[in-house]
C-alpha positions as CSV (number, residue, x, y, z in Angstrom):
1,M,-84.3,75.4,-181.0
2,S,-82.5,79.1,-179.1
3,A,-84.7,82.3,-179.5
4,E,-81.7,83.5,-181.7
5,R,-81.7,80.3,-184.4
6,S,-85.8,80.2,-184.1
7,G,-85.6,83.7,-185.5
8,G,-83.1,82.9,-188.0
9,V,-85.8,80.6,-189.1
10,A,-88.7,82.8,-189.0
11,A,-86.8,85.8,-190.9
12,W,-85.8,83.7,-193.7
13,M,-89.4,81.9,-193.7
14,E,-90.7,85.4,-193.6
15,R,-88.0,86.7,-196.6
16,W,-89.2,83.6,-198.9
17,Q,-92.5,83.9,-198.1
18,V,-94.7,84.0,-201.3
19,P,-92.4,80.8,-202.9
20,L,-93.2,78.7,-199.6
21,Y,-97.2,79.7,-199.7
22,L,-96.6,78.0,-203.1
23,L,-95.3,75.4,-202.1
24,A,-97.6,75.0,-199.3
25,I,-100.5,74.6,-201.9
26,V,-98.9,72.6,-204.2
27,V,-98.7,70.1,-201.4
28,G,-101.8,70.6,-200.3
29,A,-103.2,69.7,-203.8
30,L,-101.2,66.7,-204.4
31,L,-102.1,65.5,-201.1
32,G,-105.9,66.0,-201.8
33,V,-105.9,64.2,-205.1
34,G,-103.7,61.8,-204.5
35,L,-105.2,60.6,-200.9
36,P,-109.1,61.6,-201.0
37,R,-109.7,60.1,-198.0
38,L,-107.3,62.8,-196.4
39,G,-109.7,65.8,-197.8
40,G,-112.3,64.6,-194.6
41,W,-109.3,65.0,-192.0
42,A,-108.0,68.0,-193.4
43,D,-111.2,69.7,-193.4
44,A,-112.0,69.6,-189.4
45,F,-108.7,71.5,-188.7
46,V,-109.1,74.0,-191.6
47,N,-111.2,76.6,-189.0
48,P,-108.7,75.7,-185.9
49,V,-106.0,76.6,-187.9
50,L,-107.6,79.3,-189.3
51,A,-108.8,81.1,-185.7
52,L,-105.0,80.4,-184.4
53,L,-103.6,82.8,-187.5
54,I,-106.7,85.2,-187.4
55,Y,-105.3,85.7,-183.4
56,A,-101.5,86.0,-184.3
57,T,-102.6,88.5,-186.9
58,F,-104.9,90.7,-184.2
59,L,-101.8,90.1,-181.7
60,A,-100.0,92.5,-183.9
61,V,-102.8,94.7,-184.1
62,P,-102.8,97.2,-180.8
63,V,-106.0,97.6,-179.4
64,A,-106.2,101.6,-179.2
65,R,-105.7,102.2,-183.3
66,L,-108.7,100.0,-183.7
67,G,-110.6,102.9,-182.2
68,V,-109.3,105.0,-184.9
69,A,-109.6,103.0,-187.9
70,V,-113.0,102.4,-187.3
71,R,-113.6,106.2,-187.3
72,D,-112.2,106.3,-190.7
73,A,-115.5,107.8,-192.8
74,R,-113.5,107.8,-195.9
75,F,-112.0,104.2,-195.9
76,L,-115.4,102.6,-195.1
77,I,-117.4,104.4,-197.4
78,T,-115.3,103.1,-200.3
79,L,-114.9,99.7,-199.2
80,L,-118.2,99.7,-198.9
81,A,-118.7,100.8,-202.4
82,V,-115.9,98.4,-204.1
83,N,-117.5,95.1,-201.8
84,F,-121.4,96.0,-202.3
85,V,-121.4,98.6,-205.6
86,L,-118.8,98.0,-208.6
87,G,-117.8,94.3,-207.1
88,P,-122.0,92.5,-207.7
89,A,-121.8,94.7,-211.1
90,V,-118.1,92.8,-212.2
91,A,-119.4,89.6,-210.6
92,W,-122.5,89.8,-213.3
93,I,-120.7,90.6,-216.4
94,C,-117.9,88.0,-215.3
95,T,-120.8,84.7,-214.5
96,R,-122.5,85.6,-217.9
97,L,-120.0,82.7,-219.0
98,V,-121.9,80.4,-216.7
99,S,-125.2,81.6,-217.1
100,N,-126.5,78.6,-218.8
101,D,-125.5,76.4,-216.6
102,P,-127.7,77.2,-213.3
103,G,-125.3,75.5,-210.9
104,L,-121.8,76.8,-212.0
105,L,-124.3,80.3,-211.9
106,A,-125.5,79.6,-208.4
107,G,-121.8,78.9,-206.9
108,A,-119.7,81.6,-208.7
109,V,-122.5,83.8,-207.6
110,L,-122.6,82.8,-203.7
111,V,-119.2,83.2,-203.6
112,L,-118.3,86.2,-205.2
113,V,-120.9,88.6,-204.1
114,C,-119.2,88.0,-200.2
115,P,-116.3,89.8,-199.0
116,C,-113.7,87.8,-197.1
117,V,-113.4,88.3,-193.4
118,D,-110.7,86.4,-192.3
119,Y,-107.4,85.8,-194.2
120,V,-107.8,89.0,-196.2
121,M,-106.6,90.3,-193.0
122,V,-103.4,88.5,-193.1
123,F,-102.6,88.8,-197.0
124,T,-103.3,92.5,-196.8
125,G,-100.5,92.9,-193.6
126,L,-97.9,90.9,-196.1
127,A,-98.6,93.2,-198.5
128,G,-98.1,95.9,-196.1
129,G,-101.4,97.3,-196.4
130,D,-103.7,98.6,-193.2
131,R,-104.8,95.8,-191.5
132,E,-106.2,98.1,-188.8
133,R,-108.6,99.0,-190.6
134,L,-109.4,96.2,-192.3
135,L,-110.1,94.4,-189.1
136,A,-112.3,97.0,-187.8
137,S,-114.4,97.2,-190.8
138,S,-114.9,93.5,-190.8
139,P,-117.9,93.3,-188.7
140,L,-119.6,96.0,-191.0
141,L,-118.8,93.9,-194.1
142,M,-120.5,90.6,-192.5
143,L,-123.6,92.3,-191.8
144,T,-123.4,94.1,-195.1
145,Q,-123.2,90.8,-197.2
146,M,-125.7,88.8,-194.8
147,C,-128.3,91.6,-195.5
148,L,-127.9,91.6,-199.5
149,L,-126.6,87.7,-200.0
150,P,-130.8,87.1,-200.8
151,L,-131.1,90.4,-202.8
152,W,-128.0,89.3,-205.2
153,L,-129.3,86.0,-205.3
154,W,-132.8,86.5,-206.6
155,W,-131.2,89.0,-209.0
156,F,-128.1,87.0,-210.3
157,V,-129.8,83.1,-209.8
158,G,-133.8,84.0,-209.6
159,S,-136.3,83.2,-206.6
160,D,-135.1,79.6,-205.8
161,G,-131.6,81.0,-204.9
162,T,-132.6,82.9,-201.9
163,E,-134.5,79.4,-200.3
164,S,-131.1,77.9,-199.5
165,I,-130.1,81.4,-197.2
166,R,-129.5,80.5,-194.0
167,L,-127.8,82.9,-190.9
168,G,-126.1,80.1,-189.2
169,P,-123.0,80.2,-190.8
170,F,-122.5,83.6,-191.3
171,V,-123.0,83.5,-187.1
172,W,-120.6,80.6,-186.7
173,A,-118.0,82.4,-188.6
174,F,-118.2,85.7,-186.7
175,V,-117.7,84.8,-183.4
176,W,-115.4,81.4,-184.1
177,L,-113.1,83.9,-187.0
178,I,-113.6,87.0,-185.6
179,L,-114.9,87.4,-182.0
180,L,-112.5,84.5,-180.2
181,P,-109.5,85.5,-181.9
182,L,-109.7,89.0,-181.5
183,S,-111.2,88.1,-177.8
184,A,-108.1,85.9,-177.3
185,A,-105.5,88.4,-179.0
186,W,-106.4,91.8,-177.2
187,A,-106.0,89.3,-173.7
188,T,-103.1,88.1,-174.4
189,Q,-101.9,92.2,-175.1
190,W,-103.0,92.9,-171.8
191,W,-101.6,90.1,-170.1
192,A,-97.8,91.1,-172.2
193,A,-98.3,94.8,-170.6
194,R,-98.6,93.6,-167.2
195,D,-95.5,93.7,-164.9
196,G,-93.6,91.0,-163.6
197,R,-93.3,87.5,-164.5
198,R,-96.6,87.3,-166.2
199,G,-95.9,90.2,-168.4
200,Q,-92.7,88.2,-169.3
201,V,-94.9,85.1,-170.5
202,G,-97.4,87.3,-172.4
203,A,-94.6,88.8,-174.1
204,A,-93.2,85.7,-175.4
205,V,-96.9,84.3,-176.2
206,M,-96.8,87.4,-178.8
207,S,-93.2,86.6,-179.9
208,V,-93.7,83.4,-180.9
209,A,-96.8,84.0,-182.5
210,E,-95.2,86.8,-184.6
211,R,-92.5,83.8,-185.2
212,C,-94.6,81.4,-186.4
213,M,-97.1,83.9,-189.4
214,V,-95.6,82.5,-192.3
215,A,-96.0,78.7,-191.1
216,L,-99.5,79.2,-190.1
217,M,-99.9,80.5,-193.3
218,M,-98.7,77.7,-195.1
219,L,-100.7,75.3,-192.4
220,T,-103.6,76.8,-193.7
221,L,-103.3,77.0,-196.9
222,A,-102.1,73.3,-197.4
223,L,-105.1,71.9,-195.2
224,V,-107.5,74.3,-197.4
225,V,-106.4,73.1,-200.9
226,A,-106.1,69.4,-199.3
227,A,-109.5,69.6,-197.6
228,H,-111.1,70.3,-201.4
229,S,-109.0,69.4,-204.3
230,G,-109.9,66.2,-204.6
231,A,-113.7,67.4,-205.0
232,V,-112.3,69.4,-207.5
233,A,-109.9,67.1,-209.5
234,Q,-113.4,64.8,-210.0
235,R,-114.9,67.1,-211.9
236,W,-112.4,69.2,-213.6
237,R,-113.5,69.1,-217.1
238,S,-116.5,70.8,-216.4
239,L,-115.2,73.2,-214.0
240,L,-112.4,74.8,-216.2
241,V,-115.1,77.1,-217.6
242,L,-114.8,78.7,-214.2
243,V,-111.2,79.6,-214.5
244,P,-111.7,82.2,-216.3
245,V,-114.7,83.8,-214.4
246,Y,-112.8,84.2,-211.2
247,V,-109.3,85.0,-212.9
248,G,-111.2,87.7,-214.0
249,F,-113.1,89.2,-211.4
250,A,-110.2,88.8,-209.6
251,V,-108.2,90.8,-212.3
252,V,-110.7,93.7,-212.9
253,M,-111.0,94.0,-209.1
254,V,-107.6,94.7,-208.6
255,A,-107.9,97.5,-211.3
256,T,-111.0,98.8,-209.3
257,G,-109.7,99.0,-206.1
258,L,-106.2,100.6,-207.4
259,V,-108.3,103.3,-209.2
260,V,-111.0,103.9,-207.4
261,G,-108.7,104.4,-203.7
262,R,-106.6,106.2,-205.8
263,W,-109.7,108.6,-207.0
264,I,-110.6,108.4,-203.6
265,G,-107.6,109.6,-202.6
266,L,-106.6,107.1,-199.9
267,P,-103.5,106.7,-198.4
268,M,-101.3,103.9,-200.2
269,T,-101.7,101.2,-197.6
270,S,-105.2,101.8,-197.2
271,R,-105.4,101.3,-200.9
272,I,-103.8,98.2,-200.7
273,A,-106.3,97.2,-198.1
274,V,-109.5,97.8,-200.4
275,V,-107.6,96.1,-203.3
276,F,-107.3,92.8,-201.3
277,S,-110.9,93.3,-200.0
278,G,-112.5,93.7,-203.1
279,V,-110.3,90.3,-204.4
280,T,-110.5,88.0,-201.7
281,R,-114.1,86.1,-201.1
282,N,-115.6,84.8,-198.1
283,S,-115.7,81.0,-199.7
284,L,-114.8,78.7,-196.0
285,V,-118.2,80.9,-194.7
286,V,-120.2,80.2,-197.8
287,L,-119.4,77.0,-197.9
288,P,-121.9,75.5,-195.6
289,L,-124.6,77.7,-197.7
290,A,-123.5,75.9,-200.7
291,L,-123.3,72.5,-199.2
292,S,-127.6,73.0,-198.4
293,W,-128.1,74.2,-202.2
294,G,-129.5,70.6,-202.7
295,D,-132.1,70.9,-199.6
296,A,-134.1,73.4,-202.2
297,N,-132.4,73.0,-205.6
298,V,-132.9,68.7,-205.7
299,G,-129.7,67.5,-207.7
300,S,-127.3,71.2,-207.9
301,G,-126.0,70.6,-204.6
302,N,-123.1,69.1,-205.3
303,V,-122.3,71.5,-208.7
304,V,-122.6,74.3,-206.5
305,V,-120.2,73.2,-203.7
306,V,-117.5,72.6,-206.2
307,A,-118.0,75.6,-208.1
308,V,-117.5,77.6,-204.7
309,V,-114.1,75.3,-203.8
310,T,-112.7,76.2,-207.3
311,Q,-113.2,79.8,-206.4
312,T,-111.0,79.3,-202.9
313,L,-108.1,77.4,-204.8
314,V,-107.8,79.8,-207.7
315,E,-108.5,82.5,-204.9
316,L,-105.5,81.2,-202.5
317,V,-102.8,81.1,-205.9
318,M,-104.2,84.6,-206.8
319,M,-103.9,85.6,-203.2
320,V,-99.9,84.7,-203.0
321,V,-99.1,86.4,-206.3
322,M,-101.1,89.7,-205.0
323,V,-98.6,90.2,-202.1
324,R,-95.7,90.9,-204.0
325,A,-97.9,92.2,-207.4
326,V,-100.0,94.5,-205.5
327,P,-97.5,96.5,-204.0
328,A,-94.9,96.7,-206.8
329,M,-97.7,97.8,-209.1
330,M,-98.8,100.6,-206.4
331,N,-94.7,101.4,-206.0
332,R,-94.4,102.2,-210.1
333,R,-97.3,104.6,-210.1
334,G,-95.7,106.7,-207.4
335,G,-93.8,106.2,-203.8
336,A,-93.2,103.5,-202.0
337,V,-95.8,101.9,-199.8
338,E,-95.9,103.3,-196.2
339,S,-94.1,101.1,-193.4
340,G,-95.3,100.2,-190.1
341,N,-97.8,97.6,-190.8
342,E,-96.1,94.4,-192.3
343,V,-96.6,91.0,-190.0
């Protein structure tokens, strides 16, 4: 396929990205429910494809801009307040709907108090948000949730909730989904900046990655949904009560991020980043913790897992809608989204 034709396809996919993402979610759900054995196969590819997607996202962020982003104290304080002060309070209120079911409560709390550090940057960029600042803050978000998660579980679930906490999944996620893609992106940028043939090859890699962003996101969505939709479908009646919990959390956190970001006086792109960070949860990282829950809480492990997985499925649909809805809401409140940060 010629560069011109591939560029035309990429432009078409970017124009229709929201319907394409919804299509990917539907296809993943149909495959996961219709072919249950496919779930394990799809799950094995989730992290590699997600790492590739994050690598492509990082390629669009010049290294020099990260240093400026990490020194933005006002943005960092707002992000921490939304995720670790207001977010847990909203989660506590929303989870009262399942407070009488220990398994569902544990799963909902486990996922709702941990902010996302991976594909949130992709969705933020797609919505015109400041993914550079969000990227620069990701190590701090990961470290803070590692420290506070035992406290939140003790508060929400009780002392039994802290017995399943392990640092391994967080460390593994940090290396696999942040450190390695970021290092590879920096190396590729350095490669592309060189003179001669090597620089041309590096620039070509960056160009291909940019054109493949929508396709990579579609593949990621389809794999995640295919990997977990079968488990949710088997218990959908008992999990229905979680849908208003997760949707309610997302809606309230959108409003919270918009109000707090505007009150603090953040630029519009930074406010979008705060909103997406406040809504998007670290489900792919806490899932291993949910899988180990049964070791400490016999009989409740599977319930905790499907509760986390249900949040993932609800959130992906919400994210796709938010890519268009959040900028539209902010535009109506004054001014167009600042340019220059789109994927």
